[in-house]
VONU-400025 format. One line per 2 residues: number of its first residue (from 0); for each residue x, y, z of C-alpha. Coordinates in steps of 0.02 Angstrom, whole numbers, plus 50000, padded with zeros to 5 digits. Example, Ala and Ser with C-alpha at 12.3 -4.5 7.8 and 13.67 -1.06 7.14 Angstrom:
<lovos>
0	50615:49775:50390  50684:49947:50357
</lovos>
This chain:
<lovos>
0	50697:52754:50272  50627:52818:50089
2	50572:52689:49941  50748:52752:49860
4	50856:52675:50009  50748:52532:49998
6	50773:52492:49841  50954:52498:49853
8	50953:52378:49994  50860:52270:49873
10	50965:52319:49714  51053:52130:49705
12	50872:52056:49714  50805:52154:49594
14	50930:52149:49474  50944:51962:49464
16	50762:51931:49484  50744:52060:49330
18	50868:51973:49204  50836:51795:49247
20	50639:51839:49201  50686:51923:49040
22	50796:51769:49008  50640:51654:49036
24	50546:51753:48933  50665:51778:48809
26	50690:51574:48796  50484:51560:48820
28	50442:51677:48647  50595:51607:48546
30	50585:51418:48570  50461:51255:48662
32	50539:51188:48802  50562:50996:48776
34	50619:50845:48860  50772:50801:48790
36	50766:50609:48783  50622:50497:48783
38	50694:50421:48950  50644:50593:49031
40	50470:50581:48947  50452:50416:49019
42	50494:50494:49188  50367:50632:49166
44	50236:50489:49136  50265:50380:49286
46	50283:50539:49403  50120:50601:49311
48	50019:50428:49308  50017:50427:49116
50	50123:50259:49138  50028:50171:49267
52	49850:50282:49299  49914:50355:49455
54	50063:50464:49511  50206:50374:49564
56	50339:50411:49686  50450:50256:49642
58	50519:50346:49490  50679:50217:49460
60	50787:50336:49410  50754:50472:49535
62	50792:50417:49724  50601:50409:49812
64	50592:50555:49899  50589:50702:49749
66	50513:50612:49638  50360:50579:49803
68	50369:50759:49815  50340:50800:49621
70	50202:50666:49599  50124:50726:49755
72	50066:50901:49672  50024:50789:49498
74	49896:50697:49635  49837:50861:49686
76	49811:50965:49489  49834:50820:49384
78	49832:50910:49230  49950:51041:49255
80	50162:50986:49184  50240:50993:49355
82	50398:50916:49294  50429:51015:49180
84	50420:51166:49276  50509:51075:49426
86	50666:51065:49306  50649:51243:49244
88	50629:51301:49427  50780:51226:49468
90	50901:51298:49322  50846:51474:49333
92	50832:51483:49509  51013:51401:49493
94	51052:51549:49383  50954:51684:49485
96	51057:51624:49644  51234:51637:49564
98	51202:51782:49481  51142:51875:49660
100	51297:51819:49740  51394:51871:49601
102	51320:52059:49600  51367:52060:49798
104	51551:52085:49728  51517:52261:49643
106	51511:52413:49726  51425:52531:49602
108	51260:52513:49490  51350:52489:49326
110	51478:52357:49376  51298:52258:49422
112	51250:52283:49266  51399:52214:49185
114	51401:52083:49291  51215:52047:49253
116	51246:52077:49067  51411:51940:49071
118	51309:51823:49154  51150:51819:49051
120	51275:51794:48885  51355:51665:48963
122	51206:51587:49013  51135:51589:48859
124	51277:51538:48740  51342:51390:48861
126	51165:51318:48939  51044:51371:48797
128	51020:51221:48736  50985:51123:48902
130	50850:51254:48957  50768:51219:48801
132	50808:51040:48806  50821:50989:48990
134	50869:50825:49040  50877:50793:49245
136	51064:50746:49231  51115:50922:49199
138	50999:50983:49316  51088:50883:49465
140	51243:50975:49431  51188:51138:49382
142	51104:51125:49577  51301:51056:49616
144	51384:51194:49524  51253:51327:49611
146	51295:51241:49786  51483:51262:49756
148	51471:51436:49712  51375:51480:49859
150	51494:51398:49952  51658:51438:49903
152	51597:51639:49889  51522:51641:50062
154	51617:51788:50155  51779:51726:50233
156	51768:51829:50372  51597:51751:50450
158	51602:51678:50631  51560:51512:50622
160	51394:51504:50669  51347:51633:50534
162	51450:51557:50423  51364:51386:50428
164	51199:51459:50445  51227:51539:50269
166	51272:51401:50205  51099:51293:50239
168	51055:51319:50064  51197:51258:49993
170	51184:51076:50097  50994:51092:50050
172	51058:51116:49847  51157:50976:49864
174	51032:50869:49943  50916:50881:49805
176	51060:50874:49669  51089:50708:49762
178	50892:50644:49732  50886:50673:49565
180	51024:50583:49488  51132:50525:49646
182	51281:50437:49536  51292:50633:49427
184	51310:50688:49595  51465:50576:49678
186	51514:50600:49506  51546:50772:49543
188	51574:50764:49707  51762:50785:49709
190	51754:50944:49630  51636:51013:49770
192	51765:50944:49893  51903:51048:49784
194	51792:51203:49839  51789:51136:50008
196	51977:51134:50025  52032:51271:49928
198	51901:51391:50055  51967:51307:50194
200	52140:51337:50134  52116:51507:50124
202	52120:51540:50295  52243:51633:50377
204	52269:51517:50523  52180:51332:50411
206	52203:51240:50609  52099:51320:50732
208	51943:51273:50812  51818:51373:50750
210	51876:51338:50602  51848:51162:50595
212	51661:51208:50652  51636:51311:50520
214	51700:51186:50377  51646:51012:50469
216	51469:51078:50485  51429:51117:50322
218	51519:50935:50283  51406:50868:50401
220	51251:50948:50347  51285:50901:50157
222	51313:50712:50217  51176:50704:50318
224	51070:50764:50177  51138:50642:50081
226	51106:50475:50202  50952:50544:50223
228	50894:50533:50037  50972:50364:50027
230	50906:50294:50195  50715:50343:50120
232	50750:50287:49972  50808:50119:50023
234	50653:50081:50139  50531:50153:49977
236	50614:50014:49900  50629:49882:50042
238	50533:49754:49951  50556:49603:49867
240	50481:49658:49713  50578:49817:49703
242	50748:49743:49769  50738:49607:49596
244	50727:49729:49503  50858:49862:49559
246	50966:49737:49543  50885:49707:49377
248	50921:49890:49320  51074:49908:49392
250	51145:49737:49266  51046:49826:49129
252	51119:49982:49144  51283:49885:49180
254	51275:49792:49023  51223:49926:48911
256	51291:50084:48954  51453:50013:48989
258	51475:49851:48879  51449:49761:48725
260	51335:49615:48697  51462:49483:48629
262	51412:49406:48484  51300:49236:48485
264	51406:49139:48364  51572:49193:48425
266	51505:49151:48622  51386:49002:48583
268	51455:48915:48728  51437:49049:48852
270	51245:49066:48777  51206:48894:48800
272	51261:48873:48969  51153:49005:49062
274	50996:48940:48942  50989:49056:48810
276	50949:49023:48647  50986:49128:48481
278	50814:49178:48440  50800:49245:48638
280	50975:49317:48637  50911:49441:48477
282	50798:49527:48623  50945:49602:48712
284	51034:49640:48557  50845:49749:48503
286	50815:49799:48683  50639:49705:48669
288	50673:49563:48795  50528:49609:48904
290	50439:49489:48777  50543:49345:48881
292	50496:49291:49069  50657:49212:49084
294	50769:49337:49061  50810:49411:49237
296	50905:49481:49344  51037:49344:49363
298	51046:49322:49183  51059:49498:49138
300	51224:49487:49267  51295:49340:49203
302	51309:49429:49030  51350:49597:49097
304	51490:49500:49163  51543:49402:49036
306	51534:49558:48934  51648:49673:49054
308	51802:49532:49051  51793:49515:48851
310	51808:49704:48856  51964:49676:48978
312	52031:49552:48871  52021:49643:48720
314	52087:49788:48777  52198:49809:48932
316	52208:49947:49050  52362:50008:49026
318	52364:49967:48838  52208:50091:48816
320	52253:50234:48944  52353:50311:48822
322	52237:50326:48686  52100:50397:48804
324	52242:50518:48888  52278:50598:48699
326	52082:50603:48665  52068:50689:48843
328	52201:50824:48794  52115:50845:48617
330	51958:50873:48676  51998:50987:48808
332	52125:51105:48689  52058:51092:48523
334	51936:51254:48449  51778:51279:48359
336	51758:51163:48199  51871:51036:48264
338	51788:50863:48242  51757:50805:48427
340	51822:50961:48501  51708:51023:48662
342	51720:51200:48606  51641:51316:48666
344	51634:51235:48845  51844:51195:48837
346	51877:51387:48791  51750:51475:48918
348	51864:51348:49084  52018:51364:48967
350	51977:51578:49024  51918:51548:49168
352	52095:51450:49235  52182:51628:49156
354	52051:51735:49249  52082:51632:49407
356	52255:51676:49401  52274:51850:49345
358	52125:51892:49468  52240:51823:49613
360	52379:51951:49595  52326:52101:49672
362	52254:52065:49818  52203:52164:49965
364	52349:52181:50092  52377:52318:50234
366	52507:52460:50215  52631:52383:50327
368	52630:52222:50250  52683:52266:50081
370	52805:52383:50164  52881:52221:50248
372	52867:52088:50123  52869:52206:49976
374	52861:52109:49811  52839:51934:49901
376	52652:51970:49955  52629:51946:49737
378	52738:51775:49751  52611:51714:49902
380	52482:51753:49798  52531:51678:49647
382	52584:51499:49769  52400:51537:49849
384	52309:51523:49674  52441:51394:49598
386	52387:51262:49726  52206:51283:49712
388	52205:51283:49508  52331:51125:49517
390	52200:51024:49629  52049:51091:49510
392	52138:51043:49356  52222:50854:49449
394	52034:50807:49514  51944:50862:49343
396	52081:50749:49244  52054:50613:49367
398	51858:50622:49314  51897:50655:49130
400	51988:50482:49104  51875:50380:49214
402	51711:50420:49099  51822:50417:48931
404	51904:50252:48994  51725:50188:49017
406	51673:50248:48857  51509:50324:48877
408	51542:50510:48881  51374:50577:48810
410	51350:50785:48817  51226:50775:48957
412	51389:50719:49061  51515:50799:48973
414	51447:50965:48973  51386:50942:49168
416	51573:50900:49195  51613:51081:49111
418	51480:51170:49212  51557:51113:49357
420	51711:51143:49331  51659:51333:49283
422	51573:51380:49414  51700:51338:49522
424	51834:51436:49448  51705:51591:49411
426	51689:51566:49630  51870:51572:49643
428	51881:51746:49522  51739:51825:49621
430	51837:51792:49772  51972:51857:49742
432	51909:52001:49634  51800:52049:49802
434	51986:52060:49924  52054:52192:49793
436	52084:52367:49887  52121:52481:49780
438	51987:52542:49661  52079:52599:49493
440	52120:52416:49516  51981:52326:49531
442	51902:52433:49399  52021:52406:49261
444	52047:52202:49324  51845:52204:49333
446	51826:52279:49144  51964:52188:49061
448	51868:52001:49149  51702:52051:49091
450	51745:52118:48922  51823:51940:48900
452	51698:51842:48943  51565:51928:48845
454	51662:51944:48686  51686:51744:48700
456	51508:51720:48756  51461:51857:48589
458	51544:51736:48470  51456:51577:48551
460	51292:51644:48574  51222:51659:48388
462	51281:51478:48354  51198:51426:48495
464	51051:51489:48457  51046:51422:48267
466	51105:51256:48332  50958:51268:48446
468	50855:51323:48328  50904:51213:48199
470	50863:51059:48337  50683:51115:48370
472	50629:51120:48203  50695:50938:48161
474	50613:50887:48353  50467:50945:48291
476	50451:50844:48109  50515:50697:48214
478	50379:50740:48359  50219:50763:48231
480	50252:50606:48152  50236:50507:48343
482	50114:50615:48397  49998:50544:48240
484	50056:50359:48338  49999:50394:48493
486	49828:50503:48476  49790:50355:48354
488	49804:50256:48481  49737:50318:48613
490	49595:50395:48517  49415:50332:48597
492	49424:50195:48462  49563:50116:48513
494	49584:50149:48687  49497:49948:48752
496	49648:49898:48632  49822:49874:48730
498	50004:49906:48601  50178:49833:48615
500	50296:49940:48533  50471:49881:48463
502	50593:49972:48574  50692:50055:48427
504	50534:50095:48334  50487:50217:48507
506	50675:50285:48494  50688:50405:48367
508	50696:50449:48184  50807:50483:48060
510	50942:50493:48198  50847:50644:48295
512	50766:50564:48462  50581:50585:48509
514	50526:50675:48672  50379:50774:48718
516	50347:50980:48744  50337:51017:48929
518	50204:51138:48925  50106:51114:48754
520	49974:50976:48736  49984:50916:48886
522	49896:50747:48932  49892:50670:49101
524	49776:50525:49062  49836:50336:49050
526	49922:50262:48901  49878:50126:48805
528	50035:50064:48762  50193:50015:48809
530	50361:49966:48732  50432:49789:48744
532	50615:49851:48833  50660:49976:48912
534	50713:50015:49084  50559:50024:49180
536	50528:49830:49099  50495:49698:49214
538	50475:49836:49337  50322:49822:49485
540	50271:49990:49365  50255:49889:49205
542	50159:49742:49312  50049:49869:49393
544	50006:49970:49213  49982:49779:49125
546	49876:49743:49265  49742:49886:49216
548	49716:49805:49054  49726:49628:49123
550	49893:49576:49045  50011:49438:49160
552	50122:49402:49030  50181:49503:48865
554	50220:49366:48755  50059:49270:48780
556	49948:49416:48767  50033:49466:48616
558	50012:49302:48521  49843:49238:48611
560	49730:49425:48621  49631:49504:48508
562	49646:49657:48569  49851:49672:48612
564	49943:49734:48464  50122:49743:48396
566	50202:49909:48335  50354:49943:48249
568	50412:50062:48115  50423:50010:47930
570	50620:50026:47915  50635:49909:48096
572	50653:49724:48062  50498:49621:48131
574	50578:49464:48063  50671:49432:48256
576	50497:49431:48310  50428:49281:48224
578	50591:49186:48262  50561:49207:48431
580	50395:49113:48451  50458:48992:48336
582	50602:48946:48444  50465:48943:48591
584	50374:48813:48501  50217:48930:48476
586	50256:48990:48278  50140:49151:48261
588	50075:49269:48096  50065:49403:48083
590	49922:49523:47999  49954:49729:47929
592	49797:49823:48020  49849:49992:47994
594	49992:50117:47916  50015:50262:48023
596	50084:50416:47929  50161:50305:47819
598	50308:50273:47953  50223:50160:48081
600	50127:49977:48058  50027:49908:48177
602	49994:49700:48153  49886:49593:48238
604	49997:49446:48314  49892:49273:48320
606	49948:49081:48320  50014:49030:48156
608	49895:48891:48055  49961:48709:48069
</lovos>
């Protein structure tokens, strides 16, 4: 076999790899890669050993198996940015897998280039923000979306054994997605089920033994992977310390993410019944609850339950439903420039529904079928695609209403839902396109669909590039302030001290969150500071971190030790700190020691003179 034939056989691999590499290089030359939020930075710090001094497999947010896997690389080569490499590999790897499978449906070289260009434009227009500012929730969904796309576009004519073998990577992608962000995978799992039901429903004869083996085996592999991930996680977190913290973490998440903390004055009787004073309740408001040792999983759980009951009483479900349904339709149907619109994601999905419907009409039939049934073949096609689209739309509506009713719909979740839905629709289109037997029809339909999506992507791309550029400029400015602070705290002169940072002072400046670059200025040495709350607060990891600096009790250490300091942003209030200690009968005084970048202040706290 000559070299030309060999290249022809590997054509899809070569094109997909080349396009993926070009996208990576273009994004890398034009932008830096960032962790999206300070939460992502803390996850990296735990995995890399920045938080406790040792790379940890208990990453709290991710399941243990994948956390232990990433931390192993940090143990072997701790100076490298393994977590950033992992996230970017997942993103670009998913794009590669989807593109490579998509190319298989085009029969000409120029057709393959058209597919590659269109998908590259779509990836840049829609996903550029999440490629540059990486967030593990979106990573989870991209893996799930790639899995669903690969599953649905698997050749339906394959025998059971070959079909199952072909979908082993699908099960692995879902398994990995579950390990990365189990809650998000479970949220989008119904959409994966839509892909499964639609695929099985596309069989000429649905209820046969071979088809049952084909599809139930794939479902079994996926469920086995989820079970394995969950069981290993439960075993790794089975100690009493981790069980108590897990309960605390879950209750804290419910309180802060889905409820509103009731005011003290109007709910004084409740707070007094659980032993929480007004000065202690402020620690919940400003997130600095790590200062009080008495705040535990039970107390947080009681507040979350009470807050939930209050919210239900204020606005019952049936009263809230019409309002959220209206919001759902507005977000889905509104276009560019409309406040609250999900443009451009919603337009891409709407175009996807239209493309799926149109591409279903000219399906493959034998001459005998056409002669016998005539136009009924087209009616069957339309009925066959209609139930799939209605099923998908019903499921997506239920999921959207679920997140809107819970009143927590950040972009990392809403964009993830759109990404999942769009990949399912793309799978529908490619599978139907592959069944068209007339060459002229295939070429015409392929050209129209590629042009439609490419034109919309080209219209969106400049705005996406500008938005990401502006966000990077703002992020650089904010990060400069925080880097000045953290570099000062970790300097050789200060490395023997420990600094407790007000939570809101550590989050953002001027509305722009602080995070870190993935691949620039990587320093995985132990930090000598921590925030006074957050999702790792009161965990065994924090206990381990504090032990490195001889700290047993945050409240006591800040008041009594000369080498422990309090840090706040100048714009943040600190009266709550004096009120808290006074409420505990141990009043304090605070002396301003240093001001960093004219933004942050460092205080030495000590017992007040009597």
